[in-house]
C-alpha positions in Angstrom: -58.1 17.9 -69.9 -59.1 21.1 -68.2 -59.7 24.2 -70.5 -57.9 26.4 -68.0 -54.4 27.4 -69.0 -51.7 26.4 -66.6 -51.0 29.0 -63.8 -47.4 27.8 -63.7 -44.3 29.3 -65.4 -42.7 27.7 -68.4 -39.0 27.0 -68.1 -37.1 28.9 -70.9 -34.3 26.3 -70.9 -33.2 23.0 -69.4 -30.8 24.9 -67.1 -33.7 27.1 -65.9 -35.8 24.0 -65.2 -33.0 22.2 -63.3 -31.4 25.1 -61.5 -34.0 27.9 -61.4 -36.4 28.8 -58.5 -39.6 29.0 -60.6 -42.1 26.2 -60.3 -42.4 25.2 -64.0 -43.9 21.7 -64.1 -43.4 19.8 -67.3 -46.8 18.3 -68.0 -47.0 15.4 -70.4 -49.0 15.3 -73.7 -52.1 14.6 -71.6 -51.4 17.6 -69.3 -50.3 15.5 -66.4 -47.4 15.0 -64.0 -46.8 11.9 -62.0 -47.1 12.3 -58.2 -45.6 9.9 -55.7 -47.1 10.1 -52.2 -45.0 8.8 -49.2 -45.8 8.6 -45.5 -44.0 11.6 -43.9 -42.9 9.5 -40.9 -42.0 6.1 -42.2 -41.1 7.1 -45.8 -43.2 4.2 -47.2 -44.6 4.8 -50.6 -48.4 5.0 -50.3 -49.5 5.6 -53.8 -48.6 7.0 -57.3 -51.2 9.2 -59.1 -51.3 12.0 -61.5 -51.9 15.7 -61.3 -53.0 18.2 -63.9 -52.4 21.9 -63.4 -55.6 22.4 -61.5 -54.9 19.5 -59.1 -51.3 20.7 -58.5 -52.6 24.3 -57.9 -55.3 23.0 -55.5 -52.8 20.8 -53.6 -50.4 23.8 -53.1 -53.2 26.1 -52.0 -55.1 23.7 -49.7 -52.2 21.6 -48.2 -54.2 18.5 -49.1 -53.6 16.1 -52.0 -55.7 16.6 -55.1 -55.3 14.3 -58.2 -56.6 13.9 -61.7 -58.1 10.5 -62.4 -57.1 9.3 -65.9 -59.9 6.6 -65.9 -62.7 8.9 -64.8 -61.1 12.0 -66.5 -62.0 14.0 -63.4 -60.3 16.0 -60.6 -60.6 14.5 -57.1 -59.4 15.3 -53.6 -57.9 12.3 -51.8 -60.3 11.3 -49.1 -63.4 13.1 -50.5 -65.4 9.8 -50.4 -63.3 7.7 -47.9 -62.3 10.4 -45.4 -58.7 9.1 -45.8 -57.3 12.6 -46.5 -53.6 13.2 -47.3 -52.3 16.3 -45.6 -49.1 17.6 -47.2 -46.1 17.9 -45.0 -43.6 18.6 -47.8 -43.8 18.8 -51.6 -40.9 18.4 -53.9 -40.4 18.5 -57.7 -37.7 16.5 -59.4 -34.8 17.9 -61.4 -36.5 18.4 -64.7 -39.9 19.2 -63.1 -41.9 16.3 -64.6 -42.6 14.4 -61.3 -43.9 15.5 -57.9 -43.1 13.9 -54.6 -45.4 14.6 -51.6 -44.7 13.6 -48.1 -48.1 13.2 -46.4 -49.8 12.5 -43.1 -52.3 9.9 -44.2 -55.5 10.1 -42.2 -57.5 7.0 -41.8 -56.2 3.4 -42.0 -55.1 3.4 -45.6 -54.4 5.1 -49.0 -55.4 2.3 -51.3 -58.9 1.8 -52.7 -58.4 -2.0 -52.2 -58.5 -1.5 -48.4 -54.8 -1.5 -47.7 -52.4 1.1 -46.2 -50.4 1.3 -49.4 -51.0 0.6 -53.1 -47.7 -1.2 -53.1 -48.6 -4.4 -51.3 -47.2 -7.0 -53.8 -43.5 -7.7 -54.5 -42.2 -8.9 -57.8 -39.6 -11.7 -57.3 -36.3 -11.0 -59.0 -33.9 -13.5 -60.7 -36.6 -15.6 -62.3 -37.5 -16.5 -65.8 -40.9 -17.3 -67.3 -44.2 -16.5 -65.6 -43.8 -14.5 -62.4 -46.0 -14.9 -59.4 -46.4 -11.9 -57.2 -45.7 -12.1 -53.5 -48.0 -10.3 -51.0 -46.0 -8.1 -48.6 -47.9 -6.0 -46.0 -51.0 -7.0 -47.9 -53.5 -7.3 -45.0 -56.5 -5.0 -45.5 -56.7 -2.2 -43.0 -60.3 -1.2 -43.9 -63.2 -2.7 -45.7 -63.4 -0.9 -49.1 -67.1 -1.9 -49.6 -68.1 0.0 -46.4 -66.0 3.0 -47.3 -66.7 3.3 -51.0 -69.9 1.3 -51.3 -70.6 -1.5 -53.8 
């Protein structure tokens, strides 16, 4: 991960992490916290990504979503190549400070690199055994990813 030490506090106890006022994110062994991004108006889940300390710091400072790509091992600002920026309306951290929830105003027609509004466009049917076939829900593409990202 990044060589920079975390600018965030470390909770001295579980009680401090759960009840204290200091932002003390509990990064995993890879230096990441999970971040859930939802639409500020509808509440729809748009995407789930990861933040390292630098991405979290940049998100807080800029008011725009920054993430850390596990596959590319690189920091990225949402919308830097697509223009589909996520402006933060509210940021929350969960009880033990190992997950972040951001409510965003999603610019552009979608958040998903596949060309859809949300990354969660398939449903898993419940109450079945054996092989499961996914069901598309709200799966229409809202933009052409080849035009936006190239390829």
